C-alpha positions, -999 to 999 in steps of 0.1 A, spaced: -13 -668 303 -40 -653 281 -24 -618 278 10 -633 270 -5 -654 242 -24 -624 228 8 -605 228 28 -632 210 1 -636 183 -14 -602 179 19 -584 183 22 -547 189 4 -523 166 27 -500 147 15 -465 143 20 -449 108 45 -423 121 66 -450 136 66 -472 105 93 -454 85 120 -456 112 113 -492 119 114 -500 81 147 -481 78 163 -500 107 149 -533 92 165 -525 58 198 -515 74 199 -546 95 190 -569 66 217 -552 44 243 -558 71 233 -595 74 236 -600 37 269 -582 35 283 -603 63 288 -632 40 312 -632 10 288 -652 -12 257 -632 -4 277 -599 -6 291 -607 -41 257 -619 -53 240 -588 -38 264 -564 -55 259 -581 -89 221 -581 -85 221 -544 -75 241 -535 -106 219 -554 -131 186 -544 -113 198 -507 -115 204 -511 -152 170 -526 -157 152 -499 -137 171 -472 -156 161 -486 -189 125 -491 -177 123 -454 -167 142 -438 -195 139 -463 -223 160 -460 -254 174 -427 -241 201 -445 -222 213 -467 -251 231 -455 -281 208 -472 -307 172 -483 -309 174 -521 -300 146 -529 -325 159 -509 -355 172 -530 -384 202 -517 -403 211 -540 -432 240 -518 -442 259 -526 -410 253 -564 -405 276 -584 -383 299 -555 -375 327 -563 -351 330 -546 -317 341 -510 -321 337 -475 -307 304 -470 -324 291 -505 -316 306 -517 -282 296 -553 -287 291 -553 -325 259 -558 -344 238 -589 -351 228 -605 -384 202 -578 -389 225 -549 -381 210 -542 -346 233 -530 -319 240 -559 -295 249 -537 -266 216 -518 -268 197 -551 -271 214 -566 -241 205 -535 -220 170 -537 -232 167 -574 -224 180 -572 -188 147 -556 -173 126 -581 -193 145 -612 -181 149 -600 -145 114 -586 -142 97 -617 -157 118 -640 -135 109 -621 -103 73 -620 -113 72 -658 -119 88 -665 -86 66 -640 -67 33 -653 -81 45 -690 -76 56 -682 -40 22 -665 -32 3 -695 -46 26 -719 -26 22 -698 5 -16 -698 3 -20 -735 -5 9 -747 18 -2 -729 49 -38 -741 44 -26 -777 39 -2 -775 69 -26 -758 93 -59 -775 86 -46 -810 77 -73 -837 70 -91 -838 37 -80 -803 27 -44 -813 29 -50 -845 10 -66 -826 -19 -39 -799 -21 -10 -823 -18 -24 -848 -44 -29 -820 -68 7 -809 -62 19 -844 -68 0 -845 -100 20 -815 -113 52 -830 -100 46 -860 -123 53 -839 -154 87 -823 -163 84 -786 -157 102 -775 -189 82 -799 -211 49 -787 -196 60 -750 -199 69 -756 -236 35 -772 -242 15 -744 -225 36 -716 -242 32 -732 -276 -6 -735 -271 -10 -699 -259 11 -683 -286 41 -659 -286 37 -633 -258 58 -623 -228 28 -627 -205 20 -661 -220 56 -672 -215 56 -661 -179 22 -678 -173 34 -711 -189 62 -712 -163 40 -702 -134 17 -729 -143 43 -755 -133 64 -735 -109 43 -734 -78 44 -770 -65 78 -769 -48 67 -738 -28 36 -757 -16 58 -785 -3 83 -761 13 56 -740 30 36 -770 41 66 -786 58 76 -754 75 39 -748 86 37 -782 101 67 -775 123 54 -741 134 18 -754 139 31 -780 164 45 -752 186 29 -746 220 19 -710 213 0 -720 182 -17 -748 200 -28 -725 228 -39 -699 204 -62 -725 188 -76 -732 223 -83 -695 228 -101 -694 194 -77 -670 179 -86 -662 143 -67 -681 116 -58 -648 99 -41 -635 131 -23 -669 136 -12 -668 100 1 -633 100 16 -631 135 26 -667 142 32 -687 111 45 -662 85 73 -647 106 87 -682 112 86 -695 76 94 -662 58 132 -666 60 133 -701 45 108 -690 18 128 -658 9 161 -678 6 146 -704 -16 128 -678 -38 161 -658 -42 179 -688 -55 149 -698 -76 149 -665 -95 180 -676 -114 164 -710 -123 132 -693 -135 153 -670 -156 171 -699 -172 138 -716 -179 124 -684 -195 156 -681 -216 153 -717 -226 119 -710 -241 134 -680 -259 163 -702 -271 139 -727 -285 118 -698 -300 87 -709 -280 64 -684 -263 85 -653 -267 82 -630 -297 111 -634 -321 120 -597 -323 118 -592 -286 151 -583 -269 155 -613 -246 188 -630 -236 176 -664 -245 165 -655 -280 197 -635 -286 217 -665 -275 199 -689 -299 219 -675 -328 248 -696 -316 231 -726 -334 237 -707 -367 267 -684 -362 289 -702 -335 319 -703 -359 312 -674 -382 302 -648 -356 303 -662 -320 301 -630 -301 266 -623 -313 253 -652 -291 281 -655 -266 277 -619 -252 240 -623 -242 247 -658 -229 275 -643 -207 252 -616 -193 226 -643 -186 253 -663 -168 263 -633 -146 227 -625 -136 219 -661 -127 251 -665 -108 243 -633 -88 210 -647 -76 225 -681 -69 254 -666 -49 231 -644 -29 207 -673 -22 236 -696 -12 250 -670 11 217 -663 27 212 -701 32 245 -702 51 236 -671 72 203 -687 84 222 -719 95 226 -714 132 261 -728 134 274 -708 104 255 -676 115 271 -677 150 305 -682 134 300 -653 110 289 -628 136 315 -639 162 342 -634 135 328 -600 127 329 -590 164 365 -602 167 374 -581 137 357 -550 151 375 -556 185 408 -559 167 402 -526 148 394 -508 181 424 -522 198 447 -512 169 433 -477 169 438 -475 207 474 -487 203 482 -461 175 467 -433 196 488 -444 226 519 -444 205 513 -409 193 
């Protein structure tokens, strides 16, 4: 029994030369799973497009946009969409298209950063609370309940206003209140995994907590955590844009979709496109993450997953049979 448990917990060591093929197969398999569902496939394509735009701007900067997104041109204020200005200009003569492209990596990057840090904090505290239980669990969960007592947006606004206008301060103000749901999610999943027989026997054999965590707990809770985090990126982006919309925490001249949308309070009837275009792009990005997360949630459901893959196998069999029939006819 002992060798079996050591194998199930310690796993098989992967040599460096074998890591690349295994990673390639993992990425290929993950992509096939995501593309097997219409919701996740649609969201995945949308996310890939916007992330590619963000990476391109991050690498090449203003070289991929027609105008400097920060340059003020008072002689060309509130220009309508044209060949020279695809989305028109804002009230300071800045090109809206260039500012939207410049805002995409900021919004997506900060939202991913917020969710990543919050998920890591929740993973650390949640696994400790769910595995060790007792007084440690009580302290962590009561602290989590304390943060749940305050509305996240109000708390973020207070922290951002206290720290001052800065992208890092805005992200930190959201992270400050964003980690508690991850603690509850990870703790609940860890409690289920920790009650498994192989975890119990590993404790009896005095297996190190780090090995149990990496080889036993994390693989069983990673899927749920990734799905929740994927859907949460859109919510974090909306919260960040809300701070920008309210002119709290984010510098005023910074290209950010929330700040750019805030002009709707002043120019909704005189020049609506100036605020509606950034709001529309924000809607598309958030919808992409939401669709992908919703599709992944359906995929991990055992009943829906089996239905999706059985339908896919039937389609492949139908294609093979149709090809065989066409060849026989020839």
